[in-house]
C-alpha positions as CSV (number, residue, x, y, z in Angstrom):
1,M,-151.4,20.5,-148.9
2,H,-150.2,16.8,-148.3
3,A,-149.8,14.8,-151.1
4,P,-153.0,12.3,-151.6
5,H,-151.9,8.8,-150.5
6,N,-152.2,6.3,-153.3
7,P,-153.4,2.8,-152.2
8,P,-151.5,-0.3,-152.9
9,Y,-151.9,-2.8,-155.4
10,L,-153.6,-6.0,-153.8
11,I,-151.6,-8.7,-156.4
12,S,-152.6,-12.5,-156.6
13,P,-151.2,-15.4,-156.5
14,R,-148.5,-13.8,-154.1
15,Y,-145.3,-15.8,-155.3
16,L,-145.4,-13.3,-158.8
17,A,-146.0,-10.5,-156.7
18,G,-142.1,-9.4,-156.1
19,P,-140.3,-8.2,-153.5
20,D,-141.6,-5.4,-150.9
21,E,-139.4,-3.2,-149.3
22,N,-141.7,-2.6,-146.3
23,A,-142.6,-5.8,-145.9
24,T,-139.4,-7.0,-145.7
25,T,-138.8,-4.3,-142.6
26,A,-141.5,-6.4,-140.9
27,V,-139.9,-9.7,-140.7
28,A,-137.1,-7.9,-139.0
29,A,-139.6,-6.1,-136.6
30,Q,-141.3,-9.7,-136.2
31,L,-138.2,-11.2,-134.8
32,L,-137.5,-8.4,-132.9
33,H,-141.0,-8.2,-131.0
34,S,-140.3,-11.9,-130.9
35,S,-137.0,-11.0,-128.1
36,W,-134.2,-11.9,-130.8
37,S,-131.1,-9.8,-130.2
38,S,-129.6,-7.9,-133.1
39,G,-126.5,-6.7,-134.1
40,P,-124.4,-5.9,-137.6
41,Y,-122.9,-8.5,-139.8
42,G,-121.0,-7.0,-143.0
43,Q,-123.1,-5.4,-144.8
44,G,-126.2,-6.6,-143.1
45,T,-127.7,-7.6,-139.8
46,V,-127.7,-10.9,-137.5
47,Y,-130.7,-11.6,-135.2
48,S,-129.7,-14.7,-132.5
49,H,-132.4,-16.0,-130.2
50,H,-131.1,-19.0,-127.3
51,A,-133.7,-21.0,-127.2
52,P,-133.6,-24.3,-124.8
53,S,-130.8,-26.2,-126.5
54,C,-130.9,-24.6,-129.8
55,L,-129.4,-21.1,-131.1
56,L,-131.7,-19.6,-133.7
57,E,-129.9,-17.2,-136.1
58,A,-131.4,-14.8,-139.3
59,V,-129.0,-12.9,-141.5
60,H,-130.1,-10.3,-143.3
61,I,-128.1,-8.9,-146.2
62,P,-129.7,-6.1,-148.6
63,T,-128.7,-5.7,-152.1
64,T,-126.6,-3.2,-152.4
65,G,-125.7,-1.8,-156.1
66,D,-127.7,-2.7,-159.7
67,R,-126.6,-6.3,-159.0
68,P,-127.3,-8.5,-156.4
69,C,-125.5,-11.2,-154.7
70,P,-126.4,-14.8,-154.0
71,A,-125.7,-14.6,-150.9
72,D,-128.3,-11.5,-150.6
73,G,-131.8,-11.8,-148.6
74,W,-132.5,-13.7,-145.8
75,E,-130.9,-16.8,-144.8
76,F,-132.0,-18.6,-141.2
77,T,-129.4,-21.2,-139.3
78,A,-130.5,-23.8,-136.4
79,R,-127.6,-24.8,-134.2
80,P,-127.5,-27.6,-131.2
81,A,-124.9,-24.9,-129.2
82,P,-123.1,-22.0,-130.0
83,G,-120.0,-22.7,-132.4
84,A,-121.3,-26.0,-133.7
85,A,-122.0,-27.2,-137.0
86,Y,-125.9,-25.9,-137.8
87,A,-128.8,-29.0,-138.1
88,W,-130.7,-26.9,-141.1
89,L,-130.4,-23.6,-142.8
90,V,-133.0,-22.0,-145.1
91,H,-132.0,-19.6,-147.5
92,F,-134.3,-16.6,-149.4
93,D,-132.9,-14.6,-152.3
94,Q,-133.2,-11.3,-152.4
95,A,-136.5,-11.4,-154.3
96,T,-138.3,-13.7,-152.4
97,P,-141.8,-12.1,-151.7
98,P,-141.5,-11.6,-148.2
99,E,-144.8,-12.9,-147.4
100,L,-143.2,-16.3,-147.5
101,I,-140.7,-15.0,-145.7
102,A,-142.6,-13.7,-142.7
103,A,-144.8,-17.1,-142.9
104,F,-141.2,-18.9,-142.0
105,T,-140.2,-16.8,-139.6
106,G,-143.7,-16.5,-137.7
107,A,-143.7,-20.6,-137.5
108,L,-140.1,-20.6,-136.0
109,T,-140.7,-17.5,-133.6
110,A,-143.6,-19.2,-132.4
111,A,-142.3,-22.8,-131.8
112,D,-139.9,-20.7,-129.1
113,E,-142.5,-20.7,-126.9
114,D,-142.8,-24.4,-126.6
115,C,-138.9,-25.3,-128.1
116,A,-138.7,-27.7,-125.4
117,N,-140.0,-30.9,-125.7
118,G,-139.5,-34.6,-124.8
119,D,-138.0,-35.2,-127.8
120,G,-135.2,-32.4,-127.7
121,P,-136.0,-28.9,-129.1
122,R,-139.0,-28.3,-131.8
123,C,-136.1,-26.4,-133.6
124,L,-134.0,-29.0,-134.3
125,A,-137.2,-32.0,-134.7
126,T,-136.3,-34.5,-137.5
127,P,-138.2,-34.2,-140.4
128,G,-141.2,-36.1,-141.7
129,P,-141.8,-37.3,-145.0
130,P,-141.9,-34.0,-147.5
131,E,-145.8,-35.3,-148.0
132,E,-146.7,-34.2,-144.5
133,A,-144.9,-30.9,-145.2
134,T,-146.5,-30.3,-148.9
135,G,-150.3,-31.1,-148.1
136,P,-151.2,-27.3,-148.5
137,L,-150.1,-28.0,-152.1
138,E,-152.1,-30.5,-153.2
139,A,-155.0,-28.9,-151.5
140,A,-154.4,-26.0,-153.6
141,G,-154.5,-28.1,-156.7
142,W,-150.8,-27.8,-157.3
143,I,-150.1,-30.8,-160.1
144,R,-147.3,-33.4,-158.2
145,D,-145.0,-34.9,-160.4
146,L,-142.7,-37.9,-159.4
147,A,-139.1,-38.5,-160.3
148,Q,-136.8,-41.1,-158.8
149,Y,-134.8,-38.5,-156.6
150,E,-137.2,-36.0,-156.3
151,C,-141.0,-34.6,-156.3
152,A,-141.9,-31.2,-157.8
153,W,-145.3,-29.6,-157.7
154,Y,-146.2,-27.3,-159.7
155,G,-148.4,-24.2,-159.1
156,P,-151.2,-23.0,-161.6
157,G,-149.7,-21.8,-165.0
158,Q,-146.5,-24.1,-163.9
159,Q,-144.5,-20.6,-163.0
160,A,-143.9,-21.5,-159.4
161,V,-142.5,-25.3,-158.6
162,V,-141.4,-26.6,-155.1
163,V,-139.0,-29.5,-155.5
164,T,-138.8,-32.1,-152.3
165,P,-135.8,-34.1,-151.0
166,L,-136.5,-37.9,-150.9
167,A,-133.9,-39.9,-151.0
168,P,-129.9,-40.3,-151.6
169,D,-129.1,-40.2,-155.3
170,E,-127.5,-43.2,-157.5
171,Y,-124.3,-41.8,-156.5
172,G,-125.1,-42.3,-152.4
173,N,-125.3,-38.2,-152.0
174,G,-127.8,-37.0,-149.3
175,A,-130.8,-36.0,-150.3
176,A,-130.8,-32.2,-152.4
177,S,-132.4,-29.1,-150.6
178,W,-135.5,-28.0,-151.0
179,L,-136.3,-25.8,-153.4
180,F,-138.9,-23.1,-154.3
181,A,-138.6,-21.1,-157.1
182,A,-140.9,-18.7,-159.4
183,R,-140.0,-18.2,-163.1
184,R,-141.2,-15.3,-165.5
185,A,-144.1,-16.3,-167.9
186,I,-142.1,-15.1,-170.9
187,D,-139.0,-17.8,-170.2
188,N,-137.3,-19.6,-167.5
189,I,-135.7,-16.8,-166.0
190,A,-136.3,-17.1,-162.1
191,L,-138.2,-14.5,-160.6
192,W,-136.9,-15.8,-156.9
193,Y,-135.7,-19.3,-154.9
194,A,-135.3,-20.1,-152.0
195,T,-133.9,-23.3,-150.2
196,A,-134.0,-25.4,-147.6
197,H,-132.0,-27.9,-146.3
198,P,-133.2,-31.6,-146.1
199,D,-133.2,-31.8,-142.1
200,T,-135.2,-28.6,-141.6
201,P,-138.4,-29.7,-139.5
202,T,-141.4,-30.3,-141.1
203,Y,-143.6,-27.2,-139.7
204,L,-141.2,-24.9,-140.9
205,I,-142.0,-26.1,-144.6
206,H,-145.6,-26.7,-143.8
207,A,-145.9,-22.9,-143.0
208,L,-143.9,-22.0,-146.1
209,C,-146.0,-24.0,-148.4
210,T,-149.1,-22.8,-147.0
211,A,-147.9,-19.2,-147.3
212,L,-147.3,-20.1,-151.0
213,A,-150.4,-21.8,-151.9
214,D,-152.4,-19.0,-150.2
215,P,-154.8,-17.4,-152.7
216,A,-155.2,-14.5,-150.8
217,P,-153.9,-11.2,-152.8
218,V,-150.5,-9.1,-151.2
219,P,-150.2,-5.3,-151.2
220,R,-147.7,-3.6,-153.3
221,Q,-147.0,-0.4,-154.7
222,Q,-145.8,-1.5,-157.8
223,R,-147.4,-3.2,-160.1
224,P,-145.6,-6.2,-161.6
225,G,-144.1,-5.9,-165.8
226,P,-146.3,-7.7,-168.2
227,E,-143.2,-10.5,-168.6
228,V,-144.0,-11.4,-164.8
229,G,-147.2,-13.5,-166.4
230,A,-151.0,-12.9,-165.5
231,L,-152.0,-11.4,-162.4
232,T,-155.3,-10.6,-160.8
233,I,-154.3,-6.8,-159.5
234,S,-157.4,-4.6,-157.8
235,R,-157.1,-1.6,-155.9
236,P,-159.2,-1.0,-152.7
């Protein structure tokens, strides 16, 4: 006899749902389905795709042992040519809900089909104003907090935040990276975080913001602990 199958929990908001091994595997499958090649990279895997005038790479380093390393997770880069410095870099830590990574990956692989245009490859497009990317957050009712050198968007309950780069700071340094993160309800300990270079194309950040603000629940086999915060949980 087969053991009864337990349907997954459906959890929202998705930015508090936590990681999921099956969904992480689906991200890798998404890249391979889009004709990206793969190979070993230390303890992880590197995926690459040669788009017109642009080399795209994704490195996945799984967490081994009980203590995650800051390098664990997914890292995406774009370069104008092999061996060139990256034009932008996006990093998701190992605890990032994989639906967010999948949304980013989906936008990146979809752009492969029409990467070349009159202004060069879309994956190397010059980003527009940050508000072009954060429109989904505003539409979902996130709260905007504007400071001199950055702008922060807070989700309901202020457990999730998106910090946008605005301008060089008072010391003349370049604009800071985008920051995406969520914290536990009982303290300020981060549940997960992601960063994106300020030159990351707008359409990729827009896809990430859209996924972050999406109210649709996501499936998980385990319920997050009570320290995570208020969740809506159901089972089919």
